[in-house]
N, C-alpha and C positions, 0 to 999 in steps of 0.2 A: 902713827900719824897723829899729830897734834890737832885736835878738833878745833882749837881756838883759831888757828890760822888755816882752816880748811874751807873750801868753797865748792859746792856741787854746782856744776854748770848744766843747765837745761838746754834742750834743743832751741835753736834760733836765738842764742845769746852769746855774749863774749864777756871775758873778765880778765883784767890785768891787775897784778899785785906788785907794787913797788917794794913790798916787804917780803921776806921769806915766808913761804906757805905752800899749800897743796891745792891743786884744782883737780877735781875728779868728775868723770862723766861716763855715760854708757852709750855706745854707738852700735847702730845696725848699718843701714845704708848711708847714714849721715857721716860727715867727715869732721874730725877735730884737727885744727891747725894749732900747734903749740909753737909760739915764738919765744925765743930766749936770747937775752943779751948777756953774754959772758963777762963783759966789762962792768956793767952795772949790777950783774947777778940778779936779774929780775926777769919775769916772764909773764905771758898771758896766753889765753886759749880762746878760740872761736869754735863753736859747734853749729854747723849749718846743715840744712836738710835738703836743699835743692841747689843745682849748680848756678843758674844765672837768673837775675831779676830781669823781667822783660819790659820794665818801664811803666807797667800798669800797677795801680795801687801803691801801697806803702813800700818804700825801699828799706826792707827789713834785713837784719842779719840772719834771717832764715835762708837767705840766698848767699852762695859762696862769694860772688864778686863783691857784695856789700859787706859781708862779715870780715873778709880778709882785709879789705881797705880800712875798715873801721878799727880792726885790731892793730894794724900798723900805726894808724893815727893815735890810738890810745897809748901804745908803747912810746911813741914820740912825745906825747904830752907829758910823760913821766921822765923825759930826758934821754931816752934811748935814741941812738942814731941807726937809721936803716942799714948803713954799711956794716954795723956790728951784729945785726940780728941773724939768727940761725933758726931754721924751721924743722919741725918733725911732724909727720902726717900719720893719722890713724883713722881706721874705719873704712867706709865705702864697701862694706860687704854686701853681697847679693843675697840678702836674707829672705827675699820673697822670690819664689820661682816664677819665671815668665818666659815666654817664647818670643817676645817682641823686643828688638834692640832698643827701641825708644824708652822702654821702661827700665833699662839698666841704670838706675839712678846712682847706685854706688860707683860704678865705673865713670860716669859723667861727673860726679862730685870729685873724684880723685883727679881726673884730667883738669878740671877747673883749678884745683889747688896748685898743681904743678905749673900750669900755664901762667897763672897770676903771680905766683911767687917768682917765676922766671922773669916776668915783666918787671917786677919790683927789684930784681937782682938779689933776692934773698935765697941763699942756698938751702936746699933740703938735705939735712945731714943724717936723717934717720926716718924710717917709715915702716908701718905695718898696715897694709891696705889690701882690700879685695877679699876674696875667699867667700866661704859660705856661712861664716859665723860672725856674731857680733863681738864687741870688745868692751871691757871695762878698763879704763886707764886712770892713772894717778900721775899728775905732772908736778914735780918739785920745782917751784919757780926760782929757787935759790941755786940749785945745781944744774938745772936743765934736764935732769934725768926723768924718764917716764917708765913707770911700771905698767905692764899690761897683762890682762887675763882674758882668754877667749870665753865667750858666753854662747852656749848652744841654745837654740830656741826650743821651747818646750812644745811637745806635740799636744795639741788641744783636741780632745775627742769630738 
Protein backbone atom coordinates (compact mmCIF):
# COMPACT_ATOMS: atom_id res chain seq x y z
CA UNK A 1 0.00 0.00 0.00
CA UNK A 2 1.41 3.36 -1.06
CA UNK A 3 1.46 5.55 2.06
CA UNK A 4 1.40 8.68 -0.11
CA UNK A 5 -2.16 8.00 -1.27
CA UNK A 6 -3.35 6.41 1.98
CA UNK A 7 -5.92 7.89 4.38
CA UNK A 8 -6.88 6.55 7.82
CA UNK A 9 -10.55 7.22 8.52
CA UNK A 10 -11.50 7.86 12.13
CA UNK A 11 -14.98 7.24 13.53
CA UNK A 12 -17.56 9.95 12.78
CA UNK A 13 -15.79 10.96 9.58
CA UNK A 14 -15.95 10.49 5.83
CA UNK A 15 -13.46 10.79 3.02
CA UNK A 16 -13.71 10.78 -0.77
CA UNK A 17 -10.73 10.54 -3.10
CA UNK A 18 -11.10 11.50 -6.76
CA UNK A 19 -7.57 10.10 -7.26
CA UNK A 20 -6.49 6.46 -6.81
CA UNK A 21 -5.66 5.64 -3.22
CA UNK A 22 -6.50 3.63 -0.15
CA UNK A 23 -8.84 4.40 2.76
CA UNK A 24 -8.43 2.24 5.84
CA UNK A 25 -10.23 2.04 9.15
CA UNK A 26 -10.96 -0.21 12.11
CA UNK A 27 -14.54 -1.14 13.02
CA UNK A 28 -16.33 -2.64 15.99
CA UNK A 29 -20.05 -1.89 16.20
CA UNK A 30 -19.49 1.03 13.82
CA UNK A 31 -20.31 0.61 10.15
CA UNK A 32 -18.25 1.70 7.16
CA UNK A 33 -20.06 2.41 3.91
CA UNK A 34 -17.72 2.25 0.92
CA UNK A 35 -19.12 3.90 -2.21
CA UNK A 36 -17.49 3.24 -5.55
CA UNK A 37 -18.13 4.70 -8.99
CA UNK A 38 -16.77 2.23 -11.59
CA UNK A 39 -17.19 4.76 -14.43
CA UNK A 40 -15.06 7.46 -12.79
CA UNK A 41 -12.94 4.87 -10.91
CA UNK A 42 -13.22 6.75 -7.64
CA UNK A 43 -14.56 6.04 -4.20
CA UNK A 44 -15.21 7.20 -0.70
CA UNK A 45 -15.97 5.89 2.76
CA UNK A 46 -18.10 6.96 5.72
CA UNK A 47 -17.45 5.53 9.20
CA UNK A 48 -20.37 6.10 11.56
CA UNK A 49 -20.99 5.13 15.16
CA UNK A 50 -24.75 5.39 15.72
CA UNK A 51 -27.71 4.71 13.42
CA UNK A 52 -29.82 7.89 13.42
CA UNK A 53 -29.48 11.54 14.36
CA UNK A 54 -32.44 12.54 16.53
CA UNK A 55 -32.45 16.20 15.49
CA UNK A 56 -30.82 17.46 18.69
CA UNK A 57 -27.33 18.92 18.76
CA UNK A 58 -24.98 18.85 15.78
CA UNK A 59 -25.93 16.87 12.65
CA UNK A 60 -22.65 14.97 12.60
CA UNK A 61 -21.40 12.09 10.41
CA UNK A 62 -21.26 10.22 13.71
CA UNK A 63 -24.81 9.21 12.72
CA UNK A 64 -25.55 6.88 9.82
CA UNK A 65 -28.29 8.94 8.21
CA UNK A 66 -26.07 12.05 8.16
CA UNK A 67 -22.86 10.21 7.15
CA UNK A 68 -24.41 8.36 4.20
CA UNK A 69 -26.15 11.46 2.83
CA UNK A 70 -22.96 13.51 3.06
CA UNK A 71 -20.88 10.74 1.48
CA UNK A 72 -23.22 10.63 -1.51
CA UNK A 73 -23.13 14.43 -1.81
CA UNK A 74 -19.32 14.46 -1.67
CA UNK A 75 -19.09 11.78 -4.38
CA UNK A 76 -21.49 13.85 -6.52
CA UNK A 77 -19.39 16.99 -5.94
CA UNK A 78 -16.51 15.16 -7.68
CA UNK A 79 -18.70 14.33 -10.67
CA UNK A 80 -20.03 10.92 -9.74
CA UNK A 81 -23.65 10.15 -10.58
CA UNK A 82 -25.77 8.33 -8.02
CA UNK A 83 -27.00 5.92 -10.70
CA UNK A 84 -23.41 4.70 -11.18
CA UNK A 85 -22.54 4.24 -7.49
CA UNK A 86 -22.15 0.84 -5.86
CA UNK A 87 -21.88 0.20 -2.11
CA UNK A 88 -20.07 -2.24 0.14
CA UNK A 89 -20.80 -2.45 3.88
CA UNK A 90 -18.53 -3.53 6.71
CA UNK A 91 -18.69 -3.68 10.50
CA UNK A 92 -21.65 -3.65 12.82
CA UNK A 93 -20.21 -6.35 15.04
CA UNK A 94 -21.68 -6.91 18.48
CA UNK A 95 -18.36 -6.49 20.22
CA UNK A 96 -19.98 -5.58 23.56
CA UNK A 97 -22.13 -8.27 25.14
CA UNK A 98 -25.58 -7.12 26.24
CA UNK A 99 -28.94 -8.67 27.05
CA UNK A 100 -31.01 -5.64 25.93
CA UNK A 101 -32.11 -5.39 22.28
CA UNK A 102 -31.91 -1.58 22.40
CA UNK A 103 -28.15 -1.78 22.78
CA UNK A 104 -27.57 -3.90 19.68
CA UNK A 105 -25.92 -0.89 18.06
CA UNK A 106 -24.14 -2.96 15.41
CA UNK A 107 -27.35 -4.51 14.10
CA UNK A 108 -29.12 -1.13 14.11
CA UNK A 109 -26.18 0.47 12.26
CA UNK A 110 -26.31 -2.25 9.59
CA UNK A 111 -30.08 -1.88 9.14
CA UNK A 112 -29.71 1.89 8.75
CA UNK A 113 -27.17 1.46 5.94
CA UNK A 114 -29.34 -1.00 4.00
CA UNK A 115 -32.47 1.13 4.41
CA UNK A 116 -30.84 4.41 3.37
CA UNK A 117 -28.91 2.96 0.45
CA UNK A 118 -32.17 1.36 -0.70
CA UNK A 119 -33.91 4.74 -0.47
CA UNK A 120 -31.11 6.28 -2.58
CA UNK A 121 -31.29 3.32 -5.01
CA UNK A 122 -27.62 2.51 -4.55
CA UNK A 123 -27.08 -1.26 -4.74
CA UNK A 124 -25.10 -3.04 -2.04
CA UNK A 125 -22.78 -5.33 -4.03
CA UNK A 126 -20.77 -6.71 -1.11
CA UNK A 127 -20.79 -6.83 2.66
CA UNK A 128 -19.23 -8.32 5.75
CA UNK A 129 -21.34 -7.30 8.72
CA UNK A 130 -22.38 -8.49 12.15
CA UNK A 131 -20.75 -11.22 14.16
CA UNK A 132 -18.73 -10.98 17.37
CA UNK A 133 -15.48 -9.50 16.04
CA UNK A 134 -14.24 -6.18 14.81
CA UNK A 135 -12.70 -5.64 11.39
CA UNK A 136 -9.82 -3.79 9.83
CA UNK A 137 -10.54 -2.84 6.22
CA UNK A 138 -8.59 -1.26 3.38
CA UNK A 139 -10.61 0.20 0.49
CA UNK A 140 -8.93 0.72 -2.88
CA UNK A 141 -10.71 3.76 -4.32
CA UNK A 142 -9.50 3.00 -7.85
CA UNK A 143 -10.66 -0.62 -8.16
CA UNK A 144 -13.44 -0.66 -5.58
CA UNK A 145 -11.90 -3.72 -3.92
CA UNK A 146 -11.85 -4.03 -0.14
CA UNK A 147 -9.46 -6.15 1.91
CA UNK A 148 -10.64 -7.20 5.35
CA UNK A 149 -9.10 -8.79 8.41
CA UNK A 150 -11.03 -9.76 11.57
CA UNK A 151 -9.86 -8.23 14.82
CA UNK A 152 -10.51 -10.11 18.02
CA UNK A 153 -10.93 -8.05 21.14
CA UNK A 154 -8.26 -8.44 23.72
CA UNK A 155 -9.30 -9.72 27.14
CA UNK A 156 -8.41 -7.08 29.69
CA UNK A 157 -7.78 -8.46 33.20
